[in-house]
N, CA, C and O of each residue as an XYZ file, in Angstrom:
616
protein
N      39.934    -71.482     54.425
C      39.340    -70.836     53.937
C      38.179    -69.884     54.974
O      37.698    -70.492     55.931
N      37.787    -68.495     54.764
C      37.403    -67.496     55.871
C      36.086    -67.931     55.512
O      35.756    -68.589     54.526
N      35.232    -67.389     56.626
C      33.489    -67.328     56.524
C      33.403    -66.304     55.654
O      34.031    -65.246     55.638
N      32.400    -66.794     54.784
C      31.717    -66.066     54.077
C      31.136    -64.946     54.668
O      31.540    -63.851     54.278
N      30.319    -64.987     55.483
C      29.312    -64.453     56.569
C      30.186    -63.719     57.644
O      31.237    -64.145     58.124
N      29.654    -62.717     57.889
C      30.241    -61.604     59.044
C      29.676    -62.532     59.973
O      28.528    -62.972     59.927
N      30.806    -62.879     61.064
C      30.132    -63.704     62.501
C      29.647    -62.485     63.414
O      28.972    -62.808     64.392
N      29.912    -61.081     63.212
C      29.444    -60.243     63.717
C      27.754    -59.622     63.561
O      27.249    -59.419     62.457
N      27.095    -59.401     64.751
C      25.735    -58.551     63.928
C      25.625    -57.612     64.910
O      26.197    -57.534     65.997
N      24.730    -56.835     64.332
C      24.328    -55.695     65.190
C      23.450    -56.229     66.208
O      22.919    -57.313     65.965
N      23.211    -55.663     67.289
C      22.406    -56.072     68.509
C      21.327    -55.195     68.541
O      21.483    -53.992     68.745
N      20.275    -55.698     68.359
C      18.782    -54.755     68.341
C      18.561    -54.245     69.601
O      19.034    -54.839     70.571
N      17.952    -53.293     69.732
C      17.022    -52.802     70.825
C      16.688    -53.695     71.931
O      16.998    -53.738     73.122
N      15.924    -54.424     71.117
C      15.180    -55.637     72.458
C      16.277    -56.361     73.025
O      16.249    -56.592     74.234
N      17.474    -56.848     72.157
C      18.520    -57.778     72.455
C      19.462    -56.791     73.543
O      19.947    -57.240     74.581
N      19.605    -55.424     73.101
C      20.254    -54.731     74.322
C      19.506    -54.983     75.510
O      19.985    -55.631     76.440
N      18.134    -54.411     75.530
C      17.335    -54.310     76.705
C      17.482    -55.808     77.740
O      17.800    -55.895     78.926
N      17.095    -56.924     76.702
C      17.401    -58.109     77.648
C      18.636    -58.180     78.613
O      18.545    -58.334     79.831
N      20.162    -58.005     77.686
C      21.371    -58.087     78.207
C      21.176    -56.891     79.336
O      21.633    -57.242     80.424
N      20.698    -55.775     79.335
C      20.828    -54.698     80.435
C      19.944    -55.305     81.721
O      20.337    -55.135     82.875
N      18.855    -55.944     81.446
C      18.006    -56.448     82.456
C      18.547    -57.611     83.121
O      18.099    -57.706     84.264
N      19.350    -58.523     82.806
C      19.907    -59.343     83.479
C      21.023    -58.967     84.147
O      21.192    -59.417     85.280
N      22.080    -57.988     83.512
C      22.966    -57.520     84.009
C      22.922    -56.457     85.304
O      23.489    -56.532     86.394
N      21.937    -55.338     84.705
C      21.643    -54.411     85.516
C      20.138    -54.274     85.710
O      19.544    -53.575     84.890
N      19.417    -54.874     86.729
C      17.907    -55.322     86.801
C      17.173    -54.077     87.041
O      16.029    -53.958     86.605
N      18.065    -52.616     88.073
C      17.745    -51.411     88.524
C      17.409    -50.629     87.053
O      16.578    -49.721     87.050
N      18.136    -51.053     85.741
C      17.636    -49.949     84.538
C      16.564    -50.706     83.799
O      16.662    -51.839     83.328
N      15.278    -49.706     83.768
C      14.570    -49.987     83.299
C      14.114    -49.004     81.713
O      14.212    -47.782     81.596
N      13.747    -49.734     80.924
C      13.478    -49.531     79.686
C      12.183    -48.555     79.751
O      11.050    -48.864     80.121
N      12.680    -47.217     79.266
C      11.318    -46.318     78.583
C      10.931    -46.379     77.322
O      11.576    -45.855     76.413
N       9.549    -47.200     77.107
C       9.110    -47.310     76.034
C       9.123    -46.026     74.909
O       8.634    -44.914     75.109
N       9.695    -46.405     73.890
C      10.076    -45.301     72.533
C      10.289    -46.627     71.622
O      10.917    -47.608     72.020
N       9.666    -46.520     70.314
C       9.432    -47.031     69.050
C      10.836    -46.997     68.346
O      11.229    -47.919     67.630
N      11.433    -46.061     68.560
C      12.743    -45.601     67.397
C      14.075    -45.844     67.987
O      15.097    -46.225     67.415
N      13.768    -45.381     69.989
C      15.232    -45.483     70.695
C      15.265    -46.396     71.659
O      14.120    -46.674     72.015
N      16.195    -47.059     72.310
C      16.238    -47.378     73.213
C      16.485    -46.485     74.299
O      17.221    -45.536     74.032
N      15.939    -46.587     75.728
C      16.164    -45.488     76.401
C      15.732    -46.241     77.837
O      14.683    -46.747     78.235
N      17.513    -45.999     78.605
C      17.121    -46.583     79.736
C      17.546    -45.758     80.943
O      18.620    -45.157     80.917
N      16.828    -45.716     81.882
C      17.086    -44.956     83.271
C      17.332    -45.871     84.401
O      16.403    -46.592     84.762
N      18.553    -45.933     85.047
C      18.611    -46.591     86.411
C      19.762    -46.123     87.098
O      20.580    -45.505     86.416
N      20.047    -46.325     88.567
C      21.201    -45.854     89.246
C      22.193    -46.870     89.365
O      22.055    -48.093     89.354
N      23.520    -45.955     89.515
C      24.680    -46.452     89.492
C      25.306    -45.522     90.892
O      25.041    -44.392     91.302
N      26.440    -46.806     91.470
C      26.788    -46.538     92.711
C      28.506    -46.643     92.267
O      28.846    -47.827     92.276
N      29.616    -45.736     91.900
C      30.967    -46.507     91.360
C      31.714    -46.848     92.280
O      32.760    -47.437     92.006
N      31.265    -46.480     93.993
C      32.019    -46.764     95.154
C      30.640    -47.033     96.298
O      29.500    -46.597     96.139
N      31.047    -47.719     97.244
C      30.079    -48.053     98.529
C      30.011    -46.398     98.795
O      28.895    -45.884     98.864
N      31.100    -45.643     98.930
C      30.551    -44.183     99.447
C      30.281    -43.373     98.657
O      30.496    -42.189     98.919
N      29.813    -43.699     97.632
C      29.430    -42.572     96.332
C      28.093    -42.382     96.533
O      27.524    -43.294     97.134
N      27.375    -41.356     96.162
C      25.926    -41.089     95.735
C      25.636    -42.044     94.839
O      26.423    -42.716     94.173
N      23.988    -42.078     94.865
C      23.600    -42.762     93.905
C      23.186    -41.840     92.633
O      22.416    -40.880     92.660
N      23.782    -42.287     91.677
C      23.951    -41.577     90.007
C      22.677    -42.174     89.661
O      22.439    -43.378     89.759
N      21.711    -41.120     89.174
C      20.518    -41.315     88.330
C      20.958    -41.261     86.644
O      21.278    -40.178     86.154
N      20.945    -42.408     85.884
C      21.616    -41.980     84.559
C      20.688    -42.645     83.524
O      19.956    -43.629     83.630
N      20.938    -41.805     82.475
C      19.701    -42.013     81.462
C      20.642    -42.423     80.191
O      21.531    -41.645     79.844
N      20.451    -43.547     79.564
C      21.145    -43.971     78.511
C      20.158    -44.018     77.134
O      19.085    -44.622     77.134
N      20.662    -43.324     76.021
C      19.712    -43.000     74.720
C      20.411    -43.671     73.619
O      21.626    -43.525     73.486
N      19.648    -44.473     72.740
C      20.316    -45.137     71.861
C      19.475    -45.748     70.640
O      18.551    -46.547     70.787
N      19.950    -45.235     69.372
C      18.928    -45.331     68.291
C      19.710    -46.386     67.409
O      19.265    -46.711     66.308
N      20.834    -46.892     67.892
C      21.734    -47.997     66.636
C      22.394    -47.112     65.738
O      23.472    -47.467     65.261
N      22.001    -46.238     65.502
C      23.074    -45.606     64.227
C      24.032    -44.272     64.776
O      24.432    -43.329     64.093
N      24.198    -44.457     65.864
C      24.759    -43.491     66.932
C      25.700    -44.518     67.929
O      25.678    -45.748     67.878
N      26.315    -43.900     68.609
C      26.841    -44.407     70.387
C      25.550    -43.915     70.875
O      24.709    -43.099     70.496
N      25.749    -44.917     72.100
C      24.760    -44.447     73.170
C      25.611    -43.120     73.462
O      26.757    -42.727     73.243
N      24.121    -42.504     74.242
C      24.397    -41.094     74.902
C      24.014    -41.084     76.183
O      22.918    -41.281     76.709
N      24.989    -40.848     76.577
C      25.161    -41.024     78.449
C      24.749    -39.650     79.018
O      25.291    -38.641     78.565
N      23.581    -39.539     80.235
C      23.879    -38.307     81.121
C      23.280    -38.721     82.115
O      22.487    -39.662     82.150
N      23.764    -37.771     83.333
C      23.483    -37.998     84.691
C      22.315    -37.086     84.456
O      22.245    -36.006     83.869
N      21.192    -37.997     85.232
C      20.231    -36.974     85.674
C      20.390    -36.285     86.862
O      20.320    -35.066     87.016
N      20.587    -37.048     87.608
C      20.645    -36.473     89.484
C      22.078    -37.327     90.064
O      22.520    -38.185     89.299
N      22.775    -37.115     91.341
C      22.748    -35.646     91.213
C      23.459    -34.792     90.296
O      24.277    -35.321     89.544
N      23.213    -33.197     90.235
C      23.860    -32.662     88.836
C      25.333    -32.574     89.142
O      25.813    -32.367     90.256
N      26.129    -32.794     87.781
C      27.456    -32.884     87.781
C      27.491    -31.395     87.936
O      26.788    -30.507     87.453
N      28.841    -31.379     89.010
C      29.321    -30.089     89.246
C      30.884    -29.838     88.677
O      31.494    -30.790     88.188
N      31.479    -28.549     88.763
C      32.459    -28.264     88.172
C      33.402    -28.167     89.742
O      32.959    -27.973     90.874
N      34.524    -28.337     89.389
C      35.305    -28.194     90.614
C      35.709    -26.926     90.924
O      36.250    -26.439     89.931
N      35.693    -26.069     91.968
C      35.991    -24.736     92.256
C      36.963    -24.680     91.163
O      37.561    -25.569     90.556
N      36.964    -23.170     91.052
C      38.071    -23.028     90.093
C      37.924    -22.790     88.561
O      38.335    -21.905     87.811
N      36.966    -24.247     88.331
C      36.821    -25.106     87.228
C      35.844    -24.495     86.399
O      34.805    -24.190     86.984
N      35.932    -24.142     84.730
C      34.769    -23.566     84.238
C      34.121    -24.824     83.352
O      33.100    -24.732     82.672
N      34.931    -26.005     83.510
C      33.883    -26.900     82.458
C      34.082    -28.204     83.330
O      34.905    -28.203     84.245
N      33.297    -29.344     83.026
C      33.570    -30.734     83.562
C      34.457    -31.178     82.511
O      34.355    -30.596     81.431
N      35.570    -32.385     82.667
C      36.136    -32.974     82.156
C      35.390    -34.138     81.500
O      34.663    -34.939     82.087
N      35.676    -34.110     80.205
C      35.536    -35.546     79.467
C      33.834    -35.548     79.067
O      33.183    -36.585     78.938
N      33.286    -34.173     78.906
C      32.082    -34.666     78.267
C      31.581    -33.456     77.262
O      31.785    -32.246     77.356
N      30.887    -34.174     76.311
C      30.357    -33.478     75.579
C      29.356    -32.385     75.758
O      28.777    -32.255     76.836
N      29.037    -31.279     74.340
C      27.720    -30.520     74.666
C      26.594    -31.124     75.769
O      26.409    -32.340     75.716
N      25.918    -30.436     76.653
C      24.682    -30.966     76.965
C      25.151    -32.082     78.082
O      24.273    -32.857     78.460
N      26.364    -32.208     78.590
C      26.959    -32.795     79.689
C      26.550    -34.471     79.067
O      26.042    -35.213     79.907
N      26.729    -34.954     77.877
C      26.935    -35.948     77.729
C      28.158    -36.777     77.764
O      28.993    -36.573     76.883
N      28.453    -37.960     78.927
C      29.207    -37.851     79.401
C      30.595    -38.620     77.618
O      30.272    -39.433     76.752
N      31.612    -38.081     77.739
C      32.681    -39.058     76.900
C      33.324    -40.233     77.302
O      34.375    -40.005     77.901
N      33.015    -41.519     77.160
C      33.278    -42.758     77.916
C      34.402    -43.640     77.021
O      34.964    -44.591     77.565
N      34.724    -43.262     75.540
C      35.176    -43.561     75.040
C      36.063    -42.864     73.640
O      35.381    -42.147     72.907
N      37.147    -43.007     73.367
C      37.714    -42.560     71.893
C      37.019    -43.175     70.737
O      37.137    -44.370     70.468
N      35.994    -42.001     69.775
C      35.193    -42.506     68.873
C      36.135    -43.287     67.795
O      35.863    -44.428     67.423
N      37.504    -42.412     67.236
C      38.309    -42.326     66.542
C      39.180    -43.638     66.897
O      40.048    -43.830     66.046
N      39.169    -44.547     67.894
C      39.391    -45.601     68.067
C      38.562    -47.077     67.944
O      39.006    -48.180     68.264
N      37.494    -46.830     67.499
C      36.571    -47.160     67.457
C      36.085    -48.406     68.219
O      35.811    -49.514     67.759
N      36.029    -47.844     69.843
C      35.989    -49.021     70.785
C      34.571    -49.140     71.149
O      34.265    -49.712     72.196
N      33.479    -48.531     70.185
C      31.910    -49.210     70.114
C      31.419    -48.912     68.994
O      31.340    -47.882     68.325
N      31.009    -50.259     68.853
C      29.995    -50.095     67.483
C      28.646    -50.911     68.124
O      28.586    -51.170     69.326
N      27.836    -51.191     67.400
C      26.319    -51.676     67.629
C      26.528    -53.104     67.715
O      25.530    -53.818     67.814
N      27.463    -53.526     67.695
C      27.654    -54.890     67.601
C      28.171    -55.558     68.986
O      28.337    -56.748     69.253
N      28.410    -54.168     69.933
C      28.667    -54.338     71.574
C      27.596    -54.336     72.283
O      26.541    -53.784     71.972
N      27.850    -55.049     73.422
C      26.566    -54.993     74.346
C      26.627    -53.621     75.299
O      27.706    -53.337     75.820
N      25.479    -52.788     75.518
C      25.688    -51.737     76.473
C      26.214    -52.586     77.778
O      27.330    -52.419     78.270
N      25.217    -53.544     78.273
C      25.341    -54.040     79.346
C      27.185    -54.198     79.914
O      27.777    -53.829     80.928
N      27.585    -54.892     78.729
C      29.028    -54.962     78.676
C      30.138    -54.170     78.910
O      31.087    -54.551     79.596
N      30.063    -53.006     78.336
C      30.661    -51.864     77.916
C      30.075    -50.331     78.721
O      30.535    -49.851     79.757
N      28.923    -49.773     77.869
C      28.789    -48.923     78.141
C      28.569    -48.688     79.891
O      29.270    -47.876     80.493
N      27.623    -49.422     80.513
C      27.622    -48.893     81.950
C      28.711    -49.503     82.913
O      29.003    -49.166     84.060
N      29.184    -50.419     82.179
C      30.808    -50.101     83.154
C      31.410    -49.221     83.051
O      32.030    -48.798     84.027
N      31.474    -48.550     81.744
C      32.037    -47.354     81.655
C      31.944    -46.270     82.353
O      32.831    -45.602     82.884
N      30.474    -46.090     82.315
C      29.675    -44.862     83.274
C      30.203    -44.998     84.424
O      30.732    -44.015     84.943
N      30.185    -46.136     85.028
C      30.374    -46.326     86.483
C      32.182    -45.929     86.703
O      32.606    -45.475     87.766
N      32.866    -46.139     85.776
C      34.683    -45.615     85.677
C      34.633    -43.982     85.705
O      35.235    -43.209     86.451
N      33.763    -43.729     84.698
C      33.615    -42.550     84.484
C      33.491    -41.722     86.177
O      34.264    -41.104     86.909
N      32.329    -42.069     86.210
C      31.959    -41.392     87.784
C      32.894    -41.627     88.802
O      32.922    -40.771     89.685
N      33.878    -42.834     88.926
C      34.464    -42.585     89.989
C      35.971    -41.901     89.586
O      36.861    -41.780     90.428
N      36.100    -41.530     88.363
C      36.915    -40.912     88.129
C      36.686    -39.219     88.081
O      37.593    -38.387     88.045
N      35.287    -38.955     88.090
C      35.040    -37.577     88.161
C      34.844    -37.121     89.965
O      34.855    -35.926     90.260
N      34.670    -38.211     91.074
C      34.680    -37.834     91.927
C      35.934    -37.790     92.350
O      36.151    -36.949     93.222
N      37.152    -38.678     91.868
C      38.435    -38.318     91.982
C      38.735    -36.743     91.601
O      39.305    -35.986     92.387
N      38.314    -36.378     90.392
C      38.679    -35.149     90.166
C      38.079    -34.328     91.184
O      38.937    -33.967     91.990
N      37.035    -33.939     91.426
C      36.462    -33.113     92.442
C      37.239    -33.465     93.630
O      37.196    -32.389     94.225
N      37.835    -34.151     94.281
C      38.445    -34.279     95.077
C      40.190    -33.737     94.840
O      40.841    -33.187     95.729
N      40.572    -33.964     93.818
C      41.802    -33.725     93.777
C      42.294    -32.818     92.339
O      43.411    -32.376     92.067
N      41.137    -32.744     91.636
C      41.709    -31.587     90.651
C      42.415    -31.949     89.210
O      42.699    -31.217     88.262
N      42.606    -33.495     89.432
C      43.252    -33.843     88.394
C      42.491    -35.220     87.705
O      42.472    -36.281     88.328
N      41.983    -35.106     86.602
C      41.213    -36.144     85.772
C      42.498    -36.969     85.420
O      43.405    -36.734     84.621
N      42.245    -38.167     86.405
C      42.903    -39.934     86.375
C      42.746    -40.622     85.131
O      43.633    -41.248     84.552
N      41.345    -40.440     84.687
C      41.078    -41.479     83.999
C      41.500    -41.900     82.663
O      41.229    -42.941     82.064
N      42.311    -40.760     82.256
C      43.250    -40.990     80.718
C      42.368    -40.828     79.746
O      41.211    -40.429     79.885
N      42.868    -41.115     78.813
C      41.696    -40.839     77.103
C      42.015    -39.883     76.747
O      42.679    -39.180     77.510
N      41.698    -39.427     75.455
C      41.620    -38.285     74.758
C      40.436    -37.965     74.582
O      39.600    -38.671     74.018
N      40.234    -36.747     75.100
C      38.548    -36.062     74.687
C      39.010    -35.178     73.143
O      39.841    -34.285     72.983
N      38.066    -35.872     72.129
C      38.078    -35.573     70.839
C      37.956    -33.483     70.999
O      37.212    -32.981     71.842
N      38.607    -32.827     70.273
C      38.348    -31.391     70.403
C      37.299    -31.303     69.253
O      37.500    -31.628     68.082
N      36.077    -30.779     69.815
C      34.630    -30.666     69.208
C      34.860    -29.476     67.927
O      34.516    -29.735     66.774
N      35.273    -28.607     68.179
C      35.704    -27.560     67.651
C      36.558    -27.543     66.510
O      36.312    -26.835     65.535
N      37.553    -28.292     66.588
C      38.101    -28.836     65.290
C      37.694    -29.829     64.462
O      38.070    -29.821     63.290
N      36.841    -30.857     64.965
C      35.967    -31.340     64.009
C      35.065    -30.940     63.592
O      34.522    -31.579     62.690
N      34.635    -30.015     63.937
C      33.364    -29.338     63.130
C      34.115    -28.260     62.189
O      33.470    -27.873     61.214
N      35.455    -27.721     62.387
C      35.981    -26.769     61.344
C      36.343    -27.780     59.975
O      36.297    -27.376     58.813
N      36.708    -29.175     60.390
C      37.337    -29.874     59.488
C      36.177    -30.393     58.626
O      36.243    -30.602     57.415
N      35.096    -30.573     59.422
C      34.208    -31.325     58.674
C      33.696    -29.720     57.404
O      33.612    -29.866     56.184
N      33.475    -28.545     58.038
C      32.958    -27.548     56.978
C      33.967    -27.453     56.073
O      33.565    -27.194     54.938
N      35.332    -27.594     56.212
C      36.059    -27.347     55.125
C      36.003    -28.341     54.130
O      36.247    -28.091     52.950
N      35.647    -29.626     54.611
C      35.274    -31.010     53.522
C      34.070    -30.398     52.905
O      34.001    -30.336     51.678
N      33.276    -30.017     53.532
C      31.856    -29.777     52.774
C      32.017    -28.701     51.900
O      31.183    -28.723     50.995
N      32.718    -27.866     51.860
C      32.822    -26.458     51.089
C      33.796    -27.236     49.767
O      33.662    -26.941     48.580
N      34.577    -28.067     50.194
C      35.923    -28.936     49.096
C      34.522    -29.419     48.037
O      34.382    -28.994     46.890
N      33.629    -30.329     48.682
C      32.774    -30.918     47.692
C      31.637    -30.173     46.844
O      31.019    -30.648     45.891
N      31.505    -28.942     47.387
C      30.283    -28.132     46.776
C      30.689    -27.464     45.135
O      29.854    -26.807     44.512
């Protein structure tokens, strides 16, 4: 007989904060009543610069991650950074594969993924090739599909 209740439950912002403080004490939460906002530093390798990161999370969406400093730059001859959304929000996972949901810990998933993304970013700057794998969603395609779908509903 299966369990009547789903054993997975959403992690609240205070629960996320507690896990982040334990695993990444350098990350500090900025007080906000509606969102979890954390700022901290990461070094993907011992030779890397210190990256100041901001994670913004409101439980209804996936965590939004930006690099505050140093400013992310494009490799010479490139017009765009690889695997970023508008406003340089990092693309850390494939949303279609449901790799993240609000039952998962930001400390166990998102922060390690940020460090890995930064490692591949640094490699991309050096080699010109993104070795991080993954599939970056085509934002323009999704927007067009959504608009078509909305037109059908009307």
